N, C-alpha and C positions, 0 to 999 in steps of 0.2 A: 462543594457540597452538592449532594443529590437533591435537585429541586423538583417540586411537584409540578412546576410549569413547563418542565422540559419534556419533549417527546424524543424517543430513541428510534433510530433507523438501523436495524441490523441488516447487513448485506454481505453477500458472498458471490463469487463468480466461478464459473467453469470455463475453461479456455482451451484453445488449440495447442498451447505450449506454455513454456515458462519464461519467455523473453518479454519483458514489459513493453518494449518498443514495437515488436513485430508480431506478437501473438494476438489472437482475436478472442474477445469474449463471445462465447456461443450460448451461454446461459447466465442470467443474473437473477438472484432471488433477493427480495427485500421484505422485511417484516417491520411494520410500525408498531411501537408499543408505548404505553404510558410510563411514568417514572417507577411504577411497581412491576414493570415488564409484563403487563397484561397485553395480549395481542389485540390491536385495533384494526389492522388491515394487512393483507399480504399482496405481494406483486411477484409474479413469476414470468420472466420474459426469456425468449430464446431467439436465435437468428441462424440463418443458413451461413455456412462457411463462405467467406469472401473468395472471389476468383483467384486472387494472387496469394492466398495463404495456403501453405502446405501443413496440414495438421500433423502433430506428433502422434505416432501410434501409442507411445507410452502414456501420454495424457488421456487418450481415449479409452485405454484399458482400465484406467482409474475411474473416470466419471461416466463412461459408457453412453455418451450422448450422440449416438450414431444417426439419429433422425436429422440432425442439422447438416449432415453430409449431402442430403438429397433435397430437403425442403425446409420451409420456415420463412419467417419474416425476413426482410432485408436487415442488414446491420444498421442502416440508417434509421429504419422504422423502430427497431428495438431501442436504440440510444435516444431517439426523440421521445418515445413513450416513457422511458426511464427519467429523462430530464423533466418532462411535464409533471410526472407523478411526484418527484422530489420537490419541485417548486410548489406544487399544490399542498403537499404536506407541511411545508414551512411557511405558509401564508399567515397563519395566526399564532404559531408558537415556534420558538427556536428548536432546532433539531440537533441532537448529538448522534453522529454517524458512528456506528460500531462495526468494526471488522476484525478478523483474526489474521494477524501478520499483514494487515491491509495497507499499512503505511509503506511497506516495501513492495507490495504486489498488487492487491485488488484495487486500491485507490489510484495507484499509478496507472493501471490499465484503464480504469474508468475515465480518468482525466484525459489520457491520450485519445481515447476513443470518442469522447465528446468533441475534442479538438479535430479529429479526423472528419467529423460530420458538421463542423462549423457551429458548435454549441459552446457556451461558457463552460470551461473546464473545472472551475473552482467552487462548485456548489457546496461541497462539504465543509468549507471553512470561510464562507462569506455570508453577509447579511445576517449575522448573529449565530450562524451554525458553527458547531464545533465537531471534533473528531476524536475518537478513543480507539486505541488498538488493544484488544483484549489480551493479546499475547504479552504485551508489556505489563498489563495488570497481573497476569499470572506469574510474572517474574517476582513481583512483590509478594504474591500469595505463596509461591514456592519458598521464598526466603524467610518469611515472617509468620505465615498463617497455615502452614502445612498440617498443623495439628487440628485445624478446624475445617479445612477444605483439602481433600486428598489430591496430591500431585504424584503421578507415577514415578517410581524410582526402583532401579534394580539392585542386586546385591552389591554392586560396586559403587552405589550411590550416584549412578548416572540418571539424570532427570529427563523425562520426556515431556516436551511441551506441544506434542501433536494434539490437535483439537479432539480427534476421536479417542486418543488415549486418556485425555483428561475427562472426557464424558464417561467412558467405561469405568474409570477409577471412581467416579462419583455416581455410579449406578444410573446413568442416563443412557437410554437405548441409542445405539448408533446404526440401527438398521437403515439401509439406503443412504448411508453417509456418502459424501462427495456428490450429492445433489444439492444445488445451491440453497433451496428452501429448507431442506433437512438440516444443513449445516447452520443456517440461521437459527433454527429451533434449538440446536445444541448450544449455541452461544447464549440464547435467551435463558435456557434452563440453568446454565452455569452462572449467569449473572444473578439469577434469583438466589442461588446458594451463597454467592459472594455478599449480596445485600443482607442476607440473614446472618451470616457467620463472620464476615470481615468488612463491616460497613466503613471502618476507617480507611481501608485500602481502596474501596470504591470511591469514597469521598476524594481521596488524593488523585485518583485517576480521572475523575470528573473535573476536578480543578485543573489538572494537566491537559485537558482537552482543548485548551486555548493557549496562545502564546503568553498572554499576561498571567494566566494561571501558572504556567510552568516557571515564569520568572519569580512569582511569589514562592513557589516550592523551593527554588534554588536559594532563596534568601530566608528560609524558615528559621525561626528562633527556637532553640539555640543553634541548630544546624540541621542539615538534611541527611537522609540515608539513601544512597543509591544501591538498590538490590538487584543485581544482574544474574541471569543464568546464561552462561556462555559455554558452548561446547559441552552442554549437559551437566555443568558444575555450577555451584553457587558462589557468588562473589559479593561481598558487602563492603561498602566504602562510606565512611562519614565524610560529608562534603559541604562546602559552602561556595556560593558564587564569588568569583574574583575578577570578572571582566567580561565585556561583550564586544564583539567585533564591530567597529563603527561602520565598516563597509558592507558587512553581511550581518545585520542585527539578529538573524535567527541563530547565529553561532555564539554560544556562551561558554566561558571557561569555568571549571570547578576545580578547587584545590582539595586534594585528598588529605584529610586532617590526621591520618596516620603518619604523615610527613611533618616535620617541624617547620612551620612557616617562617620562623626567624632565620633559618638557614637559607631559605629561598629568597628572603628579603635581601640577603647579602650577595646573591649570585649575580653574575654578569648577564646581559641579555642573551648571549649565546648559551650559557649554562641553563638559563630559564627555558629557552626554546627546546633544549634537550629533555626537559621534564615532561613535555607533551608526548603522549603515546604510551605503549605497553611498558609497564614497570616504573613509569615516572609518577611524579606527584601532581601533575596537572592533566585534566581531561577536558575534552570539548564535547558538547552536546548540541543537538538541534532542537530549539524550543518550539518549532512548528510541528513536532511529532510527539507521540506519547513516549514518556520516559519513565522507567521504573523507580520513581522518586517518592519518598515519604518524609514528612516532618518527623524528626527524631522523637519529639515528645508525644507523637500519636501512636507510637509502637509500644505496646505493653511489655514490661520487663526488658527494655532496650539494652540494659547492661549485659544480658545473656548473649547478645549478638555482637558485642564489641570486643576488640582485641586490646584496647587501651581504656584507661579509666574515663568515665563520663566527664568528670570535672576537667581533666586535661584537654579533652576534645572541645569542650565548651570554651575554655580559655584560648585555645588556638583559633577557633572560629572568631572570637572577639578580636583577636590580634589582626586577623585578615580584614575584618570589617572596618577597623580603625585606621588601617594603612592605605590611604587613598593613593599615595604615590605608587605603591605596588600594584594596585588595581589599574592605574593608568598605564603602567608599563605592560601589563598583561594585554590590555586593550590594544596597545600599539603593536605588540608582538603578533596578536591575532590578525591584524590588518596587513602586516608585512609578510606573514607566512602563508598567505592564501595560495592554494594550488591553482595552477593554470591548466585548463583543459583544452585539447585541440578542438577546432570547430567541428560540428556535426555535419555529415555529408548528406544524410537522408532525411526526408521531411518528417518522418515519424519520430525522429530523435530531436526535433526542434521545438517541441511544445513549450519549453521554458526559455527559449531565446529572448522573447520580448512579449509584452502584452499587446493586444490589438489596439490600434488607435481608435479614438471615438468615432471617426468616420467609418472605419471597418466594422465596428460594432453595429452601427446603424445599417450598414450594407448587409451584414449577416442576418439581421432581423428581416430586411427586405427580401433577401435570398430565401429565407425559410418560408415566408408566406406566399411567395410567388408560385405560379404554375411551373412545371418543368420546362415548358417552352420558353417562359420568361427567364427562368434561372439561367438557361444557356446563353442568354443575352447579357447577363449581369456579371459574368466572370471577370472581365477586365476592369470592372469598377472597384475591385479591391486594391488598396494601396500595397498591401503586403503580399509578396509573391507566394508565400506559403498558402494563403487562402485561395489564391487563383489556382494553384496546382490541386489543392484538395477539392475545390468545387468542380474543377474539370474532371477529376477522378470519379466523383459522385455521378456526374452525368454520363460518363463513359460506361460505367457498369450498370447503372440503373435505367438510364434512358438513352441508349446509344443512337436512337433515331434523331436526337438533337445534336449529335456530334458530327463534325465534318470528317471527310475521308482521312485527312491528315491527322486529325486528333485520334481517330480510331486506329490508325497505323502506329502512332506513338503509344497508344494504350496497349496494343498487342506486343510491342517491344518491351514495355514495362512488365507485362505478364510473363514473357519469356525470361526476362532477367530474374524476377522473383521466384519463378518455378524451377528454373533449370541451372542457374549459376550460383556460385558460392558468394556469400555476403554475410553481413552481421545478423541477418534473419536466420542463419544457421541451418535450417531444414530446407532441403531441396527435394524434388520428386525422386531423384536417384537415391538419395540417402534414405528417404522415407520408405521407398519400395524395398530397398535392401534390408533395412531394419525390420520391416513388417514381415518379410519372407522368413527371416530368422525366427521371429516370434511365432510364426505359423508352424514351423517345424516343431518347436517346443510344445505348442498347444496340441498338435496332432499326436505327438508322442505321449503326452499326458492325458489325452482324450478330454480336453477342456472345450466342450462344445460352445459354451457361452463366449469364451474368448475367440473362438474361430469365427463366430458370427460377426463380431466386431472387426476382426482382422480382414475378413473377406469384404466387408463393407468398405473398409479403408482402401484395400487394393483396387476395388472397382472405382472409387473416387479418384485415386491417383491416376489410374489409366485414362479416365475421362479427361482429366486436366492435361495429361500428357498429349492426348490426341488433339485437344483444342490448341495447345501451345505450338503444335507442329504444323498447323494449317498455314 
């Protein structure tokens, strides 16, 4: 339920690219509101592009943030100010962090870049804070409340969930969209409409902003409704929780009640495992993220959205709830069928490998409050090699006078690798220059002067980096 004691933090990022591990945030906008979405405070931060990052020309043609190519605060300063502000906002009240598609992108970037700078990554979901992805809420809106809040749809019934399209459809100005603060205001104005016209959906989304809340939603009486929009089409499933992975508690299984559960009760373990995935009767969700889930009894005229009689679905849900042996089998299957992932090679990919030890947490605090000269002496005090490497990188690019000649040579090799060679970071100087020159030809042919200004700024930036890497 939407509570009067909650404060909301709407946030959005503009970045050098779309890779969550290797792209850099160059602007982040945050707006603090009360529970009625009245603005209390704004924060607009930006930073200069890091030396080892090759910005994507396509990203810059969208957000146009070319100032960061030449000047601005350091990335470390930006992330520190963001961290400090979020902590100060959450001192007296719990925060609900709201992003748009943020659980796949913005939040993942913020977490990683707190980690790059040796700050606590999990501010959005610790110390009573919760998180809500507005895109997930709009899947509920698109399925059940499109008569009250407009969701753009073409003649083939393809639905658009782009933030700017949703704003336009609801008569909200999108002038200067793709600026982080402007996009925050779009989210706020859409939330005001949702609160006024679809409060039940907002209540469900707020409940689902925590793990425990999502568990409650999956066990709603008589059952829950999963309302997804996938590849621009609507999909509605009546579901009930039927198991939780004992090894990964964030993973919960739902049974699709359009399938007869009695038939599943009689299946072998192999046959049951085949029910997971597309077209099967079992689905897995992550309860640590927003899910487009609603209690069935909170949707007005629910029968209009169902392909089977309500009484039949209620009966099936009750059968699943009463069959604890089946639930135990599902729990066991979830634990057995866990995917194995290869180890990550690069430090940016290792944010989730393990939590810092208590000793390293204390050392991070000491590192933060020390002078740069003192920081350089603290590097080897970290138990975890990740933090030794990250802290050395900070000193190498921010205060090279405190690095040894060997450390500076290693740093130069690191820059050459990231700027000139192929890797999971995808964008190299060669690729960026080639792509930008192609875009320049198009812009010249179409006489697009605003694009040419961005393109020329990028080409200058690439050339400067190329010259430095060849020294």
